[in-house]
mmCIF file as gemmi writes it, N, C-alpha and C atoms, coordinates in Angstrom:
data_model
loop_
_atom_site.group_PDB
_atom_site.id
_atom_site.type_symbol
_atom_site.label_atom_id
_atom_site.label_alt_id
_atom_site.label_comp_id
_atom_site.label_asym_id
_atom_site.label_entity_id
_atom_site.label_seq_id
_atom_site.pdbx_PDB_ins_code
_atom_site.Cartn_x
_atom_site.Cartn_y
_atom_site.Cartn_z
_atom_site.occupancy
_atom_site.B_iso_or_equiv
_atom_site.pdbx_formal_charge
_atom_site.auth_seq_id
_atom_site.auth_asym_id
_atom_site.pdbx_PDB_model_num
ATOM 1 N N . MET Axp A 1 ? -66.715 -25.808 -77.648 1 0 ? 1 A 1
ATOM 2 C CA . MET Axp A 1 ? -68.629 -25.488 -77.647 1 0 ? 1 A 1
ATOM 3 C C . MET Axp A 1 ? -68.288 -24.294 -77.509 1 0 ? 1 A 1
ATOM 4 N N . VAL Axp A 2 ? -69.245 -23.176 -78.044 1 0 ? 2 A 1
ATOM 5 C CA . VAL Axp A 2 ? -69.984 -22.355 -78.081 1 0 ? 2 A 1
ATOM 6 C C . VAL Axp A 2 ? -70.761 -22.101 -77.132 1 0 ? 2 A 1
ATOM 7 N N . TYR Axp A 3 ? -70.827 -20.548 -76.686 1 0 ? 3 A 1
ATOM 8 C CA . TYR Axp A 3 ? -72.552 -20.597 -75.504 1 0 ? 3 A 1
ATOM 9 C C . TYR Axp A 3 ? -72.746 -19.142 -75.146 1 0 ? 3 A 1
ATOM 10 N N . LEU Axp A 4 ? -73.884 -18.708 -74.888 1 0 ? 4 A 1
ATOM 11 C CA . LEU Axp A 4 ? -74.343 -17.758 -74.629 1 0 ? 4 A 1
ATOM 12 C C . LEU Axp A 4 ? -74.828 -17.671 -73.648 1 0 ? 4 A 1
ATOM 13 N N . ILE Axp A 5 ? -74.991 -16.856 -72.594 1 0 ? 5 A 1
ATOM 14 C CA . ILE Axp A 5 ? -75.753 -16.751 -71.029 1 0 ? 5 A 1
ATOM 15 C C . ILE Axp A 5 ? -77.117 -15.329 -71.614 1 0 ? 5 A 1
ATOM 16 N N . LYS Axp A 6 ? -77.633 -15.504 -71.15 1 0 ? 6 A 1
ATOM 17 C CA . LYS Axp A 6 ? -79.162 -14.784 -70.596 1 0 ? 6 A 1
ATOM 18 C C . LYS Axp A 6 ? -79.681 -14.55 -69.57 1 0 ? 6 A 1
ATOM 19 N N . ASN Axp A 7 ? -79.482 -13.609 -69.361 1 0 ? 7 A 1
ATOM 20 C CA . ASN Axp A 7 ? -79.662 -13.166 -67.961 1 0 ? 7 A 1
ATOM 21 C C . ASN Axp A 7 ? -81.761 -13.382 -67.923 1 0 ? 7 A 1
ATOM 22 N N . ASN Axp A 8 ? -82.457 -14.166 -67.528 1 0 ? 8 A 1
ATOM 23 C CA . ASN Axp A 8 ? -83.786 -13.775 -68.172 1 0 ? 8 A 1
ATOM 24 C C . ASN Axp A 8 ? -84.269 -14.543 -66.998 1 0 ? 8 A 1
ATOM 25 N N . SER Axp A 9 ? -85.75 -14.169 -67.093 1 0 ? 9 A 1
ATOM 26 C CA . SER Axp A 9 ? -86.563 -15.148 -65.817 1 0 ? 9 A 1
ATOM 27 C C . SER Axp A 9 ? -86.601 -16.722 -66.39 1 0 ? 9 A 1
ATOM 28 N N . LEU Axp A 10 ? -86.344 -16.72 -67.799 1 0 ? 10 A 1
ATOM 29 C CA . LEU Axp A 10 ? -86.095 -18.177 -67.913 1 0 ? 10 A 1
ATOM 30 C C . LEU Axp A 10 ? -85.022 -19.313 -67.89 1 0 ? 10 A 1
ATOM 31 N N . ALA Axp A 11 ? -85.271 -20.197 -67.153 1 0 ? 11 A 1
ATOM 32 C CA . ALA Axp A 11 ? -84.27 -20.95 -66.536 1 0 ? 11 A 1
ATOM 33 C C . ALA Axp A 11 ? -84.198 -22.312 -67.614 1 0 ? 11 A 1
ATOM 34 N N . GLU Axp A 12 ? -83.889 -21.836 -68.817 1 0 ? 12 A 1
ATOM 35 C CA . GLU Axp A 12 ? -83.952 -22.782 -69.767 1 0 ? 12 A 1
ATOM 36 C C . GLU Axp A 12 ? -82.641 -23.141 -70.751 1 0 ? 12 A 1
ATOM 37 N N . VAL Axp A 13 ? -82.235 -24.458 -71.263 1 0 ? 13 A 1
ATOM 38 C CA . VAL Axp A 13 ? -80.851 -24.652 -72.041 1 0 ? 13 A 1
ATOM 39 C C . VAL Axp A 13 ? -81.38 -25.026 -73.264 1 0 ? 13 A 1
ATOM 40 N N . LYS Axp A 14 ? -80.829 -24.321 -74.143 1 0 ? 14 A 1
ATOM 41 C CA . LYS Axp A 14 ? -80.696 -25.01 -75.443 1 0 ? 14 A 1
ATOM 42 C C . LYS Axp A 14 ? -79.663 -25.08 -76.232 1 0 ? 14 A 1
ATOM 43 N N . VAL Axp A 15 ? -79.573 -26.475 -76.692 1 0 ? 15 A 1
ATOM 44 C CA . VAL Axp A 15 ? -78.378 -27.212 -77.377 1 0 ? 15 A 1
ATOM 45 C C . VAL Axp A 15 ? -78.828 -27.29 -78.924 1 0 ? 15 A 1
ATOM 46 N N . LEU Axp A 16 ? -77.315 -26.812 -79.446 1 0 ? 16 A 1
ATOM 47 C CA . LEU Axp A 16 ? -77.006 -27.372 -81.077 1 0 ? 16 A 1
ATOM 48 C C . LEU Axp A 16 ? -75.954 -28.678 -80.627 1 0 ? 16 A 1
ATOM 49 N N . VAL Axp A 17 ? -76.009 -29.551 -81.611 1 0 ? 17 A 1
ATOM 50 C CA . VAL Axp A 17 ? -74.902 -30.297 -81.996 1 0 ? 17 A 1
ATOM 51 C C . VAL Axp A 17 ? -74.548 -30.07 -83.47 1 0 ? 17 A 1
ATOM 52 N N . SER Axp A 18 ? -73.32 -29.882 -83.6 1 0 ? 18 A 1
ATOM 53 C CA . SER Axp A 18 ? -73.075 -29.959 -85.259 1 0 ? 18 A 1
ATOM 54 C C . SER Axp A 18 ? -71.553 -30.65 -85.278 1 0 ? 18 A 1
ATOM 55 N N . VAL Axp A 19 ? -71.903 -31.146 -86.401 1 0 ? 19 A 1
ATOM 56 C CA . VAL Axp A 19 ? -70.516 -32.048 -87.363 1 0 ? 19 A 1
ATOM 57 C C . VAL Axp A 19 ? -70.553 -32.068 -88.37 1 0 ? 19 A 1
ATOM 58 N N . PRO Axp A 20 ? -69.449 -31.108 -89.104 1 0 ? 20 A 1
ATOM 59 C CA . PRO Axp A 20 ? -69.521 -30.244 -90.466 1 0 ? 20 A 1
ATOM 60 C C . PRO Axp A 20 ? -69.428 -30.971 -91.469 1 0 ? 20 A 1
ATOM 61 N N . LYS Axp A 21 ? -69.94 -31.119 -92.345 1 0 ? 21 A 1
ATOM 62 C CA . LYS Axp A 21 ? -69.648 -31.686 -93.905 1 0 ? 21 A 1
ATOM 63 C C . LYS Axp A 21 ? -68.574 -31.932 -94.489 1 0 ? 21 A 1
ATOM 64 N N . LYS Axp A 22 ? -67.889 -30.651 -94.104 1 0 ? 22 A 1
ATOM 65 C CA . LYS Axp A 22 ? -66.548 -30.613 -94.763 1 0 ? 22 A 1
ATOM 66 C C . LYS Axp A 22 ? -65.488 -31.604 -94.22 1 0 ? 22 A 1
ATOM 67 N N . ASN Axp A 23 ? -65.813 -31.979 -93.094 1 0 ? 23 A 1
ATOM 68 C CA . ASN Axp A 23 ? -64.968 -33.476 -92.771 1 0 ? 23 A 1
ATOM 69 C C . ASN Axp A 23 ? -65.434 -34.682 -92.801 1 0 ? 23 A 1
ATOM 70 N N . PHE Axp A 24 ? -66.908 -34.439 -92.534 1 0 ? 24 A 1
ATOM 71 C CA . PHE Axp A 24 ? -67.162 -36.081 -93.18 1 0 ? 24 A 1
ATOM 72 C C . PHE Axp A 24 ? -68.264 -36.05 -94.082 1 0 ? 24 A 1
ATOM 73 N N . LYS Axp A 25 ? -68.049 -36.192 -95.415 1 0 ? 25 A 1
ATOM 74 C CA . LYS Axp A 25 ? -69.251 -36.368 -96.456 1 0 ? 25 A 1
ATOM 75 C C . LYS Axp A 25 ? -70.438 -37.164 -96.248 1 0 ? 25 A 1
ATOM 76 N N . LYS Axp A 26 ? -70.087 -38.659 -95.33 1 0 ? 26 A 1
ATOM 77 C CA . LYS Axp A 26 ? -71.147 -39.336 -95.595 1 0 ? 26 A 1
ATOM 78 C C . LYS Axp A 26 ? -72.273 -38.876 -94.502 1 0 ? 26 A 1
ATOM 79 N N . ALA Axp A 27 ? -73.56 -38.961 -94.934 1 0 ? 27 A 1
ATOM 80 C CA . ALA Axp A 27 ? -74.826 -38.488 -93.856 1 0 ? 27 A 1
ATOM 81 C C . ALA Axp A 27 ? -74.656 -39.488 -92.87 1 0 ? 27 A 1
ATOM 82 N N . VAL Axp A 28 ? -73.997 -40.782 -92.97 1 0 ? 28 A 1
ATOM 83 C CA . VAL Axp A 28 ? -74.224 -41.755 -91.646 1 0 ? 28 A 1
ATOM 84 C C . VAL Axp A 28 ? -73.261 -41.327 -90.574 1 0 ? 28 A 1
ATOM 85 N N . ASP Axp A 29 ? -72.29 -40.868 -91.424 1 0 ? 29 A 1
ATOM 86 C CA . ASP Axp A 29 ? -71.143 -40.728 -90.311 1 0 ? 29 A 1
ATOM 87 C C . ASP Axp A 29 ? -71.56 -39.331 -89.103 1 0 ? 29 A 1
ATOM 88 N N . ARG Axp A 30 ? -72.156 -37.976 -90.09 1 0 ? 30 A 1
ATOM 89 C CA . ARG Axp A 30 ? -72.6 -37.267 -89.23 1 0 ? 30 A 1
ATOM 90 C C . ARG Axp A 30 ? -73.264 -37.372 -88.113 1 0 ? 30 A 1
ATOM 91 N N . ASN Axp A 31 ? -74.359 -38.275 -88.505 1 0 ? 31 A 1
ATOM 92 C CA . ASN Axp A 31 ? -75.862 -38.783 -88.239 1 0 ? 31 A 1
ATOM 93 C C . ASN Axp A 31 ? -74.676 -39.376 -86.908 1 0 ? 31 A 1
ATOM 94 N N . THR Axp A 32 ? -74.047 -40.623 -87.025 1 0 ? 32 A 1
ATOM 95 C CA . THR Axp A 32 ? -73.533 -41.379 -86.101 1 0 ? 32 A 1
ATOM 96 C C . THR Axp A 32 ? -73.184 -40.157 -85.058 1 0 ? 32 A 1
ATOM 97 N N . LEU Axp A 33 ? -72.326 -39.184 -85.383 1 0 ? 33 A 1
ATOM 98 C CA . LEU Axp A 33 ? -71.488 -38.516 -84.388 1 0 ? 33 A 1
ATOM 99 C C . LEU Axp A 33 ? -72.632 -37.766 -83.433 1 0 ? 33 A 1
ATOM 100 N N . LYS Axp A 34 ? -73.712 -37.175 -84.433 1 0 ? 34 A 1
ATOM 101 C CA . LYS Axp A 34 ? -74.588 -36.052 -83.427 1 0 ? 34 A 1
ATOM 102 C C . LYS Axp A 34 ? -75.291 -36.946 -82.836 1 0 ? 34 A 1
ATOM 103 N N . ARG Axp A 35 ? -75.432 -38.164 -83.057 1 0 ? 35 A 1
ATOM 104 C CA . ARG Axp A 35 ? -76.027 -39.159 -81.644 1 0 ? 35 A 1
ATOM 105 C C . ARG Axp A 35 ? -75.158 -39.59 -80.797 1 0 ? 35 A 1
ATOM 106 N N . ARG Axp A 36 ? -74.378 -39.749 -81.083 1 0 ? 36 A 1
ATOM 107 C CA . ARG Axp A 36 ? -73.273 -39.963 -79.682 1 0 ? 36 A 1
ATOM 108 C C . ARG Axp A 36 ? -72.861 -38.771 -78.969 1 0 ? 36 A 1
ATOM 109 N N . MET Axp A 37 ? -72.923 -37.672 -79.465 1 0 ? 37 A 1
ATOM 110 C CA . MET Axp A 37 ? -73.046 -36.354 -78.773 1 0 ? 37 A 1
ATOM 111 C C . MET Axp A 37 ? -74.138 -36.028 -78.123 1 0 ? 37 A 1
ATOM 112 N N . ARG Axp A 38 ? -74.936 -35.887 -78.75 1 0 ? 38 A 1
ATOM 113 C CA . ARG Axp A 38 ? -76.717 -35.853 -77.939 1 0 ? 38 A 1
ATOM 114 C C . ARG Axp A 38 ? -76.751 -36.906 -76.87 1 0 ? 38 A 1
ATOM 115 N N . GLU Axp A 39 ? -76.748 -38.007 -76.951 1 0 ? 39 A 1
ATOM 116 C CA . GLU Axp A 39 ? -76.643 -39.169 -75.618 1 0 ? 39 A 1
ATOM 117 C C . GLU Axp A 39 ? -75.915 -38.569 -74.742 1 0 ? 39 A 1
ATOM 118 N N . ALA Axp A 40 ? -74.757 -38.533 -75.184 1 0 ? 40 A 1
ATOM 119 C CA . ALA Axp A 40 ? -73.049 -38.246 -74.078 1 0 ? 40 A 1
ATOM 120 C C . ALA Axp A 40 ? -73.974 -36.882 -73.013 1 0 ? 40 A 1
ATOM 121 N N . TYR Axp A 41 ? -74.294 -36.115 -73.852 1 0 ? 41 A 1
ATOM 122 C CA . TYR Axp A 41 ? -74.756 -34.269 -73.285 1 0 ? 41 A 1
ATOM 123 C C . TYR Axp A 41 ? -76.166 -34.919 -72.595 1 0 ? 41 A 1
ATOM 124 N N . ARG Axp A 42 ? -77.148 -35.93 -72.829 1 0 ? 42 A 1
ATOM 125 C CA . ARG Axp A 42 ? -78.735 -36.159 -72.166 1 0 ? 42 A 1
ATOM 126 C C . ARG Axp A 42 ? -78.209 -36.926 -71.143 1 0 ? 42 A 1
ATOM 127 N N . ILE Axp A 43 ? -77.101 -37.911 -70.756 1 0 ? 43 A 1
ATOM 128 C CA . ILE Axp A 43 ? -76.537 -38.869 -69.635 1 0 ? 43 A 1
ATOM 129 C C . ILE Axp A 43 ? -75.97 -37.94 -68.805 1 0 ? 43 A 1
ATOM 130 N N . ASN Axp A 44 ? -74.981 -36.808 -69.295 1 0 ? 44 A 1
ATOM 131 C CA . ASN Axp A 44 ? -74.412 -36.099 -68.18 1 0 ? 44 A 1
ATOM 132 C C . ASN Axp A 44 ? -74.448 -34.569 -68.268 1 0 ? 44 A 1
ATOM 133 N N . ASN Axp A 45 ? -76.163 -34.521 -68.336 1 0 ? 45 A 1
ATOM 134 C CA . ASN Axp A 45 ? -76.493 -32.754 -68.227 1 0 ? 45 A 1
ATOM 135 C C . ASN Axp A 45 ? -76.626 -32.776 -66.915 1 0 ? 45 A 1
ATOM 136 N N . GLN Axp A 46 ? -75.897 -31.88 -66.166 1 0 ? 46 A 1
ATOM 137 C CA . GLN Axp A 46 ? -75.275 -31.508 -64.985 1 0 ? 46 A 1
ATOM 138 C C . GLN Axp A 46 ? -75.632 -30.108 -64.923 1 0 ? 46 A 1
ATOM 139 N N . LEU Axp A 47 ? -75.797 -29.439 -65.638 1 0 ? 47 A 1
ATOM 140 C CA . LEU Axp A 47 ? -75.747 -27.651 -65.682 1 0 ? 47 A 1
ATOM 141 C C . LEU Axp A 47 ? -76.486 -27.143 -64.598 1 0 ? 47 A 1
ATOM 142 N N . ASN Axp A 48 ? -75.914 -26.162 -63.916 1 0 ? 48 A 1
ATOM 143 C CA . ASN Axp A 48 ? -76.762 -25.383 -63.039 1 0 ? 48 A 1
ATOM 144 C C . ASN Axp A 48 ? -77.098 -23.801 -63.344 1 0 ? 48 A 1
ATOM 145 N N . SER Axp A 49 ? -77.861 -23.769 -64.217 1 0 ? 49 A 1
ATOM 146 C CA . SER Axp A 49 ? -78.182 -22.216 -64.849 1 0 ? 49 A 1
ATOM 147 C C . SER Axp A 49 ? -78.279 -21.182 -64.32 1 0 ? 49 A 1
ATOM 148 N N . ASN Axp A 50 ? -78.882 -21.496 -62.698 1 0 ? 50 A 1
ATOM 149 C CA . ASN Axp A 50 ? -79.268 -20.458 -61.961 1 0 ? 50 A 1
ATOM 150 C C . ASN Axp A 50 ? -79.941 -19.192 -62.514 1 0 ? 50 A 1
ATOM 151 N N . ASN Axp A 51 ? -81.491 -19.548 -62.978 1 0 ? 51 A 1
ATOM 152 C CA . ASN Axp A 51 ? -82.055 -18.807 -63.774 1 0 ? 51 A 1
ATOM 153 C C . ASN Axp A 51 ? -81.695 -17.821 -64.725 1 0 ? 51 A 1
ATOM 154 N N . ARG Axp A 52 ? -80.952 -18.467 -65.764 1 0 ? 52 A 1
ATOM 155 C CA . ARG Axp A 52 ? -80.068 -17.746 -66.819 1 0 ? 52 A 1
ATOM 156 C C . ARG Axp A 52 ? -81.009 -18.7 -67.813 1 0 ? 52 A 1
ATOM 157 N N . GLU Axp A 53 ? -80.85 -17.987 -69.052 1 0 ? 53 A 1
ATOM 158 C CA . GLU Axp A 53 ? -81.014 -19.098 -70.134 1 0 ? 53 A 1
ATOM 159 C C . GLU Axp A 53 ? -79.548 -18.982 -70.811 1 0 ? 53 A 1
ATOM 160 N N . LEU Axp A 54 ? -79.675 -20.552 -71.396 1 0 ? 54 A 1
ATOM 161 C CA . LEU Axp A 54 ? -78.061 -20.87 -71.638 1 0 ? 54 A 1
ATOM 162 C C . LEU Axp A 54 ? -78.245 -21.154 -73.121 1 0 ? 54 A 1
ATOM 163 N N . HIS Axp A 55 ? -77.885 -20.532 -74.223 1 0 ? 55 A 1
ATOM 164 C CA . HIS Axp A 55 ? -77.716 -21.687 -75.405 1 0 ? 55 A 1
ATOM 165 C C . HIS Axp A 55 ? -76.275 -22.136 -75.608 1 0 ? 55 A 1
ATOM 166 N N . LEU Axp A 56 ? -76.675 -23.372 -75.957 1 0 ? 56 A 1
ATOM 167 C CA . LEU Axp A 56 ? -75.206 -24.189 -76.225 1 0 ? 56 A 1
ATOM 168 C C . LEU Axp A 56 ? -74.74 -25.047 -77.462 1 0 ? 56 A 1
ATOM 169 N N . ALA Axp A 57 ? -73.654 -24.58 -78.003 1 0 ? 57 A 1
ATOM 170 C CA . ALA Axp A 57 ? -73.191 -25.332 -79.185 1 0 ? 57 A 1
ATOM 171 C C . ALA Axp A 57 ? -72.092 -25.859 -78.951 1 0 ? 57 A 1
ATOM 172 N N . TYR Axp A 58 ? -72.514 -27.376 -79.695 1 0 ? 58 A 1
ATOM 173 C CA . TYR Axp A 58 ? -71.013 -28.544 -79.265 1 0 ? 58 A 1
ATOM 174 C C . TYR Axp A 58 ? -71.054 -28.467 -80.852 1 0 ? 58 A 1
ATOM 175 N N . ILE Axp A 59 ? -69.506 -28.446 -81.294 1 0 ? 59 A 1
ATOM 176 C CA . ILE Axp A 59 ? -68.988 -28.69 -82.698 1 0 ? 59 A 1
ATOM 177 C C . ILE Axp A 59 ? -67.908 -29.65 -82.97 1 0 ? 59 A 1
ATOM 178 N N . TYR Axp A 60 ? -68.387 -30.456 -83.424 1 0 ? 60 A 1
ATOM 179 C CA . TYR Axp A 60 ? -67.388 -32.059 -83.644 1 0 ? 60 A 1
ATOM 180 C C . TYR Axp A 60 ? -66.358 -31.455 -84.323 1 0 ? 60 A 1
ATOM 181 N N . VAL Axp A 61 ? -65.045 -31.159 -84.213 1 0 ? 61 A 1
ATOM 182 C CA . VAL Axp A 61 ? -63.613 -30.382 -84.612 1 0 ? 61 A 1
ATOM 183 C C . VAL Axp A 61 ? -63.072 -31.64 -85.266 1 0 ? 61 A 1
ATOM 184 N N . TYR Axp A 62 ? -62.793 -32.643 -84.356 1 0 ? 62 A 1
ATOM 185 C CA . TYR Axp A 62 ? -61.663 -33.827 -85.002 1 0 ? 62 A 1
ATOM 186 C C . TYR Axp A 62 ? -62.067 -34.559 -86.376 1 0 ? 62 A 1
ATOM 187 N N . LYS Axp A 63 ? -61.028 -34.791 -87.157 1 0 ? 63 A 1
ATOM 188 C CA . LYS Axp A 63 ? -61.004 -35.616 -88.088 1 0 ? 63 A 1
ATOM 189 C C . LYS Axp A 63 ? -61.345 -36.98 -88.356 1 0 ? 63 A 1
ATOM 190 N N . ASP Axp A 64 ? -61.273 -37.552 -87.095 1 0 ? 64 A 1
ATOM 191 C CA . ASP Axp A 64 ? -61.57 -38.954 -87.011 1 0 ? 64 A 1
ATOM 192 C C . ASP Axp A 64 ? -62.526 -39.348 -86.234 1 0 ? 64 A 1
ATOM 193 N N . ILE Axp A 65 ? -63.744 -40.58 -86.357 1 0 ? 65 A 1
ATOM 194 C CA . ILE Axp A 65 ? -64.47 -40.946 -85.828 1 0 ? 65 A 1
ATOM 195 C C . ILE Axp A 65 ? -64.541 -41.202 -84.469 1 0 ? 65 A 1
ATOM 196 N N . LEU Axp A 66 ? -64.759 -40.601 -83.238 1 0 ? 66 A 1
ATOM 197 C CA . LEU Axp A 66 ? -64.345 -41.057 -82.054 1 0 ? 66 A 1
ATOM 198 C C . LEU Axp A 66 ? -65.463 -42.362 -81.29 1 0 ? 66 A 1
ATOM 199 N N . ASP Axp A 67 ? -65.018 -42.937 -80.618 1 0 ? 67 A 1
ATOM 200 C CA . ASP Axp A 67 ? -65.957 -43.881 -80.12 1 0 ? 67 A 1
ATOM 201 C C . ASP Axp A 67 ? -66.682 -42.985 -79.163 1 0 ? 67 A 1
ATOM 202 N N . TYR Axp A 68 ? -68.073 -43.479 -78.769 1 0 ? 68 A 1
ATOM 203 C CA . TYR Axp A 68 ? -68.708 -42.835 -77.854 1 0 ? 68 A 1
ATOM 204 C C . TYR Axp A 68 ? -68.283 -42.501 -76.135 1 0 ? 68 A 1
ATOM 205 N N . LYS Axp A 69 ? -67.12 -43.546 -75.86 1 0 ? 69 A 1
ATOM 206 C CA . LYS Axp A 69 ? -66.751 -43.01 -74.704 1 0 ? 69 A 1
ATOM 207 C C . LYS Axp A 69 ? -65.68 -41.995 -74.106 1 0 ? 69 A 1
ATOM 208 N N . GLU Axp A 70 ? -65.037 -41.284 -75.571 1 0 ? 70 A 1
ATOM 209 C CA . GLU Axp A 70 ? -64.027 -40.201 -75.687 1 0 ? 70 A 1
ATOM 210 C C . GLU Axp A 70 ? -64.618 -39.28 -75.796 1 0 ? 70 A 1
ATOM 211 N N . ILE Axp A 71 ? -66.099 -39.371 -76.806 1 0 ? 71 A 1
ATOM 212 C CA . ILE Axp A 71 ? -66.706 -38.442 -76.623 1 0 ? 71 A 1
ATOM 213 C C . ILE Axp A 71 ? -67.641 -37.824 -75.319 1 0 ? 71 A 1
ATOM 214 N N . GLU Axp A 72 ? -68.253 -38.831 -74.736 1 0 ? 72 A 1
ATOM 215 C CA . GLU Axp A 72 ? -68.503 -38.815 -73.356 1 0 ? 72 A 1
ATOM 216 C C . GLU Axp A 72 ? -67.604 -37.827 -72.596 1 0 ? 72 A 1
ATOM 217 N N . ILE Axp A 73 ? -66.317 -38.07 -72.488 1 0 ? 73 A 1
ATOM 218 C CA . ILE Axp A 73 ? -65.58 -37.63 -71.596 1 0 ? 73 A 1
ATOM 219 C C . ILE Axp A 73 ? -65.329 -36.466 -71.97 1 0 ? 73 A 1
ATOM 220 N N . ALA Axp A 74 ? -65.095 -35.938 -73.3 1 0 ? 74 A 1
ATOM 221 C CA . ALA Axp A 74 ? -64.601 -34.489 -73.754 1 0 ? 74 A 1
ATOM 222 C C . ALA Axp A 74 ? -66.334 -33.656 -73.285 1 0 ? 74 A 1
ATOM 223 N N . ILE Axp A 75 ? -67.419 -34.488 -73.289 1 0 ? 75 A 1
ATOM 224 C CA . ILE Axp A 75 ? -68.651 -33.265 -72.99 1 0 ? 75 A 1
ATOM 225 C C . ILE Axp A 75 ? -68.541 -33.29 -71.522 1 0 ? 75 A 1
ATOM 226 N N . LYS Axp A 76 ? -68.794 -34.296 -70.892 1 0 ? 76 A 1
ATOM 227 C CA . LYS Axp A 76 ? -68.144 -34.11 -69.305 1 0 ? 76 A 1
ATOM 228 C C . LYS Axp A 76 ? -67.211 -32.963 -68.72 1 0 ? 76 A 1
ATOM 229 N N . ALA Axp A 77 ? -65.957 -32.925 -69.478 1 0 ? 77 A 1
ATOM 230 C CA . ALA Axp A 77 ? -65.171 -31.563 -69.048 1 0 ? 77 A 1
ATOM 231 C C . ALA Axp A 77 ? -65.668 -30.111 -69.772 1 0 ? 77 A 1
ATOM 232 N N . LEU Axp A 78 ? -66.121 -30.344 -71.058 1 0 ? 78 A 1
ATOM 233 C CA . LEU Axp A 78 ? -66.854 -29.073 -71.051 1 0 ? 78 A 1
ATOM 234 C C . LEU Axp A 78 ? -67.934 -28.475 -70.237 1 0 ? 78 A 1
ATOM 235 N N . THR Axp A 79 ? -68.685 -29.63 -70.017 1 0 ? 79 A 1
ATOM 236 C CA . THR Axp A 79 ? -69.726 -29.262 -69.162 1 0 ? 79 A 1
ATOM 237 C C . THR Axp A 79 ? -69.523 -28.974 -67.392 1 0 ? 79 A 1
ATOM 238 N N . LYS Axp A 80 ? -68.352 -29.223 -67.159 1 0 ? 80 A 1
ATOM 239 C CA . LYS Axp A 80 ? -67.718 -29.051 -65.675 1 0 ? 80 A 1
ATOM 240 C C . LYS Axp A 80 ? -66.808 -27.586 -66.079 1 0 ? 80 A 1
ATOM 241 N N . GLN Axp A 81 ? -66.645 -27.049 -66.897 1 0 ? 81 A 1
ATOM 242 C CA . GLN Axp A 81 ? -65.627 -25.817 -67.273 1 0 ? 81 A 1
ATOM 243 C C . GLN Axp A 81 ? -66.824 -24.817 -67.601 1 0 ? 81 A 1
ATOM 244 N N . LEU Axp A 82 ? -67.757 -25.243 -68.314 1 0 ? 82 A 1
ATOM 245 C CA . LEU Axp A 82 ? -69.018 -24.166 -67.928 1 0 ? 82 A 1
ATOM 246 C C . LEU Axp A 82 ? -69.647 -24.033 -66.413 1 0 ? 82 A 1
ATOM 247 N N . ASN Axp A 83 ? -70.101 -25.136 -65.919 1 0 ? 83 A 1
ATOM 248 C CA . ASN Axp A 83 ? -70.356 -24.947 -64.657 1 0 ? 83 A 1
ATOM 249 C C . ASN Axp A 83 ? -69.489 -23.748 -63.55 1 0 ? 83 A 1
ATOM 250 N N . GLU Axp A 84 ? -68.461 -24.372 -63.487 1 0 ? 84 A 1
ATOM 251 C CA . GLU Axp A 84 ? -67.167 -23.095 -62.801 1 0 ? 84 A 1
ATOM 252 C C . GLU Axp A 84 ? -67.267 -21.976 -63.4 1 0 ? 84 A 1
ATOM 253 N N . LEU Axp A 85 ? -67.781 -21.41 -64.858 1 0 ? 85 A 1
ATOM 254 C CA . LEU Axp A 85 ? -67.915 -20.518 -65.03 1 0 ? 85 A 1
ATOM 255 C C . LEU Axp A 85 ? -68.709 -19.42 -64.861 1 0 ? 85 A 1
ATOM 256 N N . ILE Axp A 86 ? -69.927 -20.311 -65.006 1 0 ? 86 A 1
ATOM 257 C CA . ILE Axp A 86 ? -71.358 -19.806 -64.625 1 0 ? 86 A 1
ATOM 258 C C . ILE Axp A 86 ? -71.544 -19.493 -63.289 1 0 ? 86 A 1
ATOM 259 N N . ASN Axp A 87 ? -70.944 -20.22 -62.294 1 0 ? 87 A 1
ATOM 260 C CA . ASN Axp A 87 ? -71.269 -20.102 -61.028 1 0 ? 87 A 1
ATOM 261 C C . ASN Axp A 87 ? -70.319 -19.503 -60.326 1 0 ? 87 A 1
């Protein structure tokens, strides 16, 4: 995950989900992984932005296609680390 924090009056969070074509040649595989990552983020979205604008980029770096549960665990861990960092 890559992030950028801006101290603005806007308290919004923008999210980018990326799966590199280098690792997954088929668009079907990339789209499946992006769908799983977006869903895991949507369900586990508990960020406390505290009147800050956040830009997040989740980049899939594994070489294999993980199932939803494993992706969800990773997204939860990243969200928890980010919450600890920004608070």
